[in-house]
C-alpha positions in Angstrom: 15.9 -25.8 -27.5 16.2 -23.5 -30.5 17.7 -24.6 -33.8 20.7 -23.1 -35.6 19.9 -19.4 -36.2 19.0 -18.5 -39.8 21.6 -16.5 -41.6 19.2 -13.6 -41.9 19.1 -13.5 -38.1 22.9 -13.6 -37.8 23.5 -10.9 -40.4 20.3 -8.9 -40.0 22.2 -5.6 -39.5 23.9 -6.1 -42.9 20.7 -6.8 -44.9 19.4 -3.6 -46.6 18.1 -2.1 -49.8 20.4 -1.6 -52.8 20.2 2.2 -52.1 21.4 1.7 -48.5 24.1 -0.8 -49.6 25.8 1.8 -51.8 25.3 4.8 -49.4 28.8 4.4 -48.0 30.5 4.9 -51.4 32.0 8.4 -51.5 33.9 10.8 -53.6 37.1 9.4 -55.0 36.3 5.8 -54.3 37.4 3.0 -56.8 34.5 0.6 -57.2 34.6 -2.8 -58.9 31.3 -3.8 -60.6 32.5 -6.8 -62.5 31.4 -7.8 -66.0 29.0 -9.7 -68.2 27.2 -12.2 -65.9 28.9 -11.0 -62.7 27.4 -7.5 -62.6 25.2 -6.6 -59.6 22.6 -4.7 -61.5 20.5 -3.3 -58.7 23.5 -1.8 -56.7 24.7 -0.4 -60.0 21.3 1.3 -60.6 21.3 2.6 -57.0 24.8 3.9 -57.4 24.0 5.6 -60.7 21.0 7.3 -59.0 23.5 9.1 -56.7 25.3 10.7 -59.7 24.1 14.2 -58.6 25.9 13.9 -55.3 29.1 12.1 -56.2 32.3 13.1 -58.0 35.4 11.3 -59.2 34.2 7.8 -58.4 36.0 5.3 -60.6 34.0 2.3 -62.0 36.0 -0.8 -63.0 34.1 -3.1 -65.4 34.2 -5.3 -68.5 31.6 -6.4 -71.1 28.9 -4.6 -69.1 25.2 -5.3 -69.3 24.7 -1.9 -67.5 24.9 1.3 -69.5 27.3 3.8 -67.8 27.7 5.9 -71.0 25.1 8.6 -70.1 26.0 12.3 -69.8 24.5 12.6 -66.3 26.6 9.6 -65.1 29.9 10.6 -66.7 29.9 13.8 -64.7 30.2 11.7 -61.5 31.8 8.5 -62.6 35.1 7.8 -64.3 34.6 4.5 -66.2 37.5 2.1 -66.8 36.7 -0.6 -69.2 38.6 -3.9 -69.7 36.5 -5.4 -72.5 34.1 -3.4 -74.5 30.5 -4.3 -74.9 27.8 -2.9 -77.2 26.8 -0.5 -74.4 30.2 1.0 -73.9 31.9 0.6 -77.3 30.9 4.1 -78.4 32.1 5.7 -75.2 35.4 3.9 -75.4 35.9 4.8 -79.1 35.0 8.5 -78.5 37.1 8.9 -75.4 34.3 9.2 -72.8 35.7 6.1 -71.0 39.2 4.7 -70.5 40.0 1.4 -72.1 42.7 -0.8 -70.5 43.5 -4.1 -72.3 44.0 -6.9 -69.7 46.1 -9.8 -70.7 48.5 -11.0 -68.0 46.9 -13.6 -65.9 48.8 -15.1 -63.0 47.0 -17.0 -60.2 47.1 -15.2 -56.9 47.5 -11.7 -58.5 45.0 -9.3 -60.1 46.2 -8.5 -63.6 47.9 -5.2 -64.4 45.1 -2.6 -64.8 42.8 -4.3 -62.3 45.4 -4.3 -59.6 44.7 -0.7 -58.6 43.5 -0.2 -55.0 39.8 -1.2 -55.0 37.8 0.5 -52.2 34.5 -1.3 -52.8 33.6 -4.4 -54.7 30.0 -5.1 -55.6 29.5 -8.8 -56.3 26.5 -11.0 -57.1 26.3 -14.0 -54.8 24.0 -16.9 -53.9 22.2 -17.2 -50.6 24.5 -18.6 -47.9 24.3 -22.3 -47.1 24.0 -23.7 -43.6 27.6 -22.9 -42.9 27.4 -19.4 -44.3 29.1 -20.1 -47.6 27.8 -18.3 -50.8 28.7 -19.1 -54.4 29.4 -16.7 -57.3 26.8 -18.7 -59.3 27.7 -19.5 -62.9 30.2 -16.6 -63.1 33.3 -16.5 -61.0 35.3 -14.4 -63.5 37.6 -12.2 -61.3 35.3 -12.3 -58.2 37.4 -14.6 -56.0 40.6 -12.5 -56.4 38.8 -9.1 -56.2 37.0 -10.1 -53.1 40.3 -10.8 -51.3 41.7 -7.4 -52.1 38.8 -4.9 -52.0 38.4 -2.8 -48.9 34.7 -3.4 -48.6 32.3 -5.8 -50.1 28.6 -5.3 -51.2 26.7 -8.5 -52.0 23.7 -8.8 -54.3 21.9 -12.0 -53.3 20.4 -14.2 -55.9 18.2 -17.1 -54.9 18.6 -19.0 -58.1 22.4 -19.1 -58.3 24.1 -22.5 -58.8 27.0 -23.9 -56.8 30.1 -25.6 -58.1 33.4 -26.9 -56.9 36.7 -25.1 -57.4 37.2 -21.5 -56.2 33.5 -20.6 -56.4 32.7 -19.7 -52.9 32.9 -16.9 -50.4 31.7 -16.6 -46.8 28.8 -14.3 -46.1 30.6 -12.8 -43.1 33.0 -11.0 -45.5 30.3 -8.7 -46.8 29.6 -5.3 -45.2 26.2 -4.9 -46.9 23.8 -7.4 -48.4 20.9 -6.7 -50.7 18.5 -9.1 -52.4 18.1 -9.1 -56.2 14.4 -8.6 -57.1 14.5 -7.8 -60.8 14.5 -9.9 -64.0 18.0 -11.0 -65.0 19.2 -8.6 -67.7 20.1 -10.1 -71.1 23.7 -10.7 -71.8 25.3 -7.9 -74.0 26.0 -10.3 -76.9 23.8 -10.2 -80.0 22.4 -13.5 -81.3 24.0 -15.2 -84.3 22.7 -14.0 -87.7 21.3 -16.7 -90.0 24.4 -16.4 -92.1 26.7 -16.8 -89.2 24.7 -19.8 -87.9 25.1 -21.6 -91.3 28.8 -20.8 -91.4 29.3 -22.0 -87.8 27.7 -25.3 -88.6 30.2 -25.9 -91.4 33.2 -24.6 -89.5 32.4 -26.5 -86.3 31.9 -29.7 -88.3 35.4 -29.3 -89.8 37.0 -28.6 -86.5 35.3 -31.5 -84.7 36.0 -34.0 -87.4 39.5 -32.9 -88.7 41.2 -31.1 -85.8 39.9 -32.1 -82.4 41.2 -35.6 -81.6 40.3 -38.2 -79.0 41.7 -37.5 -75.5 42.3 -33.8 -76.3 41.6 -31.1 -73.7 39.5 -28.4 -75.4 39.1 -24.7 -74.8 36.1 -22.7 -76.3 36.7 -19.0 -76.9 34.1 -16.3 -76.5 32.4 -15.8 -79.8 29.6 -16.8 -82.2 31.5 -19.6 -83.9 33.7 -21.2 -81.3 30.9 -21.3 -78.6 28.8 -23.4 -81.0 31.5 -26.2 -81.1 30.3 -28.5 -78.2 27.3 -29.9 -80.0 29.5 -31.1 -82.9 31.9 -33.1 -80.8 29.7 -36.2 -80.4 32.0 -38.5 -82.4 35.0 -37.8 -80.2 36.1 -39.9 -77.2 37.6 -39.1 -73.8 37.7 -35.3 -74.2 38.6 -32.9 -71.4 37.6 -29.3 -71.0 39.6 -26.4 -69.5 38.2 -23.1 -70.7 37.5 -19.6 -69.5 33.9 -19.6 -70.8 31.7 -22.7 -70.8 29.1 -22.7 -73.6 26.0 -24.8 -73.9 26.1 -28.4 -74.9 28.7 -29.8 -72.5 26.3 -31.7 -70.1 25.1 -33.8 -73.1 28.7 -34.7 -73.9 29.3 -35.9 -70.4 26.1 -38.0 -70.5 27.2 -39.5 -73.8 30.7 -40.3 -72.5 32.4 -38.0 -74.9 33.7 -35.7 -72.1 35.4 -37.7 -69.4 38.3 -35.4 -68.4 40.4 -38.5 -67.7 43.4 -37.3 -69.7 43.8 -33.8 -68.3 47.2 -32.9 -66.8 45.5 -30.4 -64.4 42.2 -31.0 -62.6 41.7 -34.5 -64.1 38.1 -35.7 -63.8 36.5 -32.3 -63.9 35.3 -29.7 -66.4 37.1 -26.4 -65.5 35.8 -23.0 -66.4 35.7 -19.4 -65.1 32.0 -18.8 -66.1 29.1 -20.3 -68.0 27.1 -18.0 -70.3 24.1 -18.3 -72.6 23.3 -21.9 -71.6 19.8 -23.3 -71.0 18.3 -23.5 -67.5 18.3 -27.3 -67.6 22.0 -27.3 -68.2 22.6 -24.9 -65.3 20.5 -27.3 -63.1 22.7 -30.2 -64.3 25.9 -28.3 -63.3 24.5 -27.2 -59.9 26.3 -29.2 -57.3 27.7 -31.6 -59.9 31.2 -32.7 -58.9 32.2 -32.9 -62.6 32.3 -29.1 -62.7 34.7 -26.7 -61.0 34.7 -22.9 -61.6 37.9 -20.9 -60.8 39.1 -17.3 -60.9 40.0 -16.1 -64.4 43.6 -15.7 -63.2 43.7 -19.5 -62.7 41.9 -20.8 -65.8 44.0 -18.4 -68.0 47.3 -18.6 -66.2 49.9 -19.5 -68.9 51.8 -21.6 -66.4 48.8 -23.8 -65.9 47.9 -24.0 -69.6 51.4 -25.1 -70.6 51.0 -28.3 -68.6 48.4 -29.5 -71.1 50.3 -31.4 -73.9 46.9 -32.2 -75.5 45.4 -28.7 -75.6 43.2 -27.7 -78.5 42.3 -24.0 -78.2 39.5 -22.8 -80.5 39.1 -19.0 -80.7 37.3 -16.5 -82.8 38.7 -13.6 -84.8 37.4 -10.4 -86.5 39.8 -10.6 -89.5 42.9 -12.8 -90.1 45.6 -11.7 -92.5 47.1 -14.1 -95.1 50.1 -14.9 -92.9 47.9 -15.9 -89.9 48.0 -12.8 -87.7 44.8 -12.6 -85.8 42.9 -9.4 -84.8 40.1 -10.1 -82.3 39.8 -6.8 -80.3 39.9 -3.9 -82.7 38.7 -3.0 -86.2 41.5 -0.9 -87.4 41.9 1.7 -84.6 38.4 1.2 -83.3 38.1 -0.9 -80.1 35.6 -3.7 -80.6 36.0 -6.0 -77.6 39.1 -6.8 -75.5 42.2 -9.0 -75.3 40.7 -11.6 -72.8 42.4 -14.9 -72.6 42.7 -15.7 -76.3 46.4 -14.9 -76.4 47.1 -17.1 -73.4 45.2 -20.1 -74.7 46.5 -19.8 -78.3 50.1 -19.5 -77.0 49.8 -22.5 -74.7 48.1 -24.7 -77.3 50.7 -23.8 -79.9 53.8 -24.3 -77.7 52.6 -27.3 -75.7 50.4 -29.1 -78.2 50.3 -27.7 -81.7 46.6 -27.1 -81.3 45.9 -23.4 -81.8 42.8 -22.9 -83.9 41.2 -19.7 -85.2 37.6 -19.9 -86.5 35.6 -17.2 -88.4 33.2 -16.8 -91.3 35.2 -15.9 -94.5 33.2 -12.7 -95.0 30.4 -10.7 -93.4 27.9 -8.0 -94.3 28.3 -4.4 -93.1 25.1 -2.8 -94.3 24.8 -3.7 -97.9 28.5 -4.2 -98.4 30.2 -7.6 -98.1 33.7 -7.6 -96.6 36.2 -10.4 -96.6 37.5 -11.3 -93.2 40.6 -12.9 -94.7 42.7 -9.9 -95.6 46.0 -9.3 -97.4 47.1 -7.1 -94.5 45.5 -5.6 -91.4 44.5 -1.9 -91.7 46.8 0.6 -90.0 46.2 0.8 -86.2 44.8 -2.8 -85.9 45.8 -4.6 -82.7 47.2 -8.1 -83.4 45.8 -10.3 -80.6 47.6 -13.5 -81.6 50.8 -13.5 -83.6 50.9 -15.9 -86.6 53.6 -17.9 -84.9 51.0 -19.2 -82.4 48.3 -20.1 -84.9 48.2 -23.6 -86.4 44.9 -23.6 -88.3 42.5 -21.0 -89.6 39.1 -22.4 -90.3 36.3 -20.8 -92.3 33.2 -22.3 -94.0 35.5 -22.6 -97.1 37.8 -25.1 -95.4 40.9 -25.5 -93.2 44.1 -23.5 -93.8 47.2 -24.8 -92.0 48.6 -21.4 -91.0 52.2 -22.5 -90.6 52.4 -23.5 -94.2 51.7 -20.0 -95.4 54.8 -18.0 -96.1 54.9 -14.2 -95.3 54.5 -11.9 -98.3 57.7 -10.9 -100.1 58.9 -7.4 -99.2 58.3 -4.9 -101.9 
């Protein structure tokens, strides 16, 4: 008697090269390619190689590690960006790409801007298990929701992807084409901390961990070079929970130390909840793999304001570019120039402020641009600056100079 057929036997007609996988994409199609750690690099390369034969193909992406900003590609592809990276920042600023800020997250719906008709979604996935289930690895982001709404799915199979609980799975039968990933994983499009930022982050995170985060709090870590450093400074706290969009390094050690127990979370008690993990060591990924203490969900769940408002112990720690003297936070533009994107910062800051009084903004007090030092605490934001978080939803601004309770700062008198 034969054993259970291998998934390769069951889906042999769908296994193909990246070039064959993207061959069905045609003129006028809208194609989702994801962002950051959820970009299928080889299908993107294969699709880019067809630029000479395609026209008016729309590419939806965010914080991309793949460079679409090339003249030969822009003739064929219309790029829509939801969160700018170093690769596409110049193209967004100079009008070669469209930038659409995405900020309304509601579970079960794609956010406005992403909720266009998606013809093809290209998604990185793990190999199927014995029952045919794949995971999105350490990066669910929007993949669960997009996969339910796209017309066709192309899967890029990674043999090293981890598995978690939550919404982090999809059945292999849903994919029209499957191609194995055979390259080196590309670096994330985030520059490392400078020595100056590293030193500032150590002071800032020490202040936040010792003076603001309290025992039994549920903590969110924002994307950025200061807030993502916070976990390793939380060793003196007790019974913390974690509900965050991005999971940085250092959390497994906190679980082993008994610092993170997730016992006092209003939603998903007992588990660390995130949408993705990024820039964490391989040994921590191995710790997370199959660990029931971790659940990854679609971004529209982790950042749904209706979910976040249930946490009456939420401390949200987020980064900023500059902050003005009244507490208004700019995190996505430098004057009129797009730098990043809205992301979930506004949702977490609003929820932490309304439900728990724990909205925290962290940043170095100044930074170097060339040979010129600029203060990041400003009297007023330059004309055209997008305010990501209104001062009414900020409780503390923390730099290496100390902690400023934002609600105690009166607005400037009118002139």
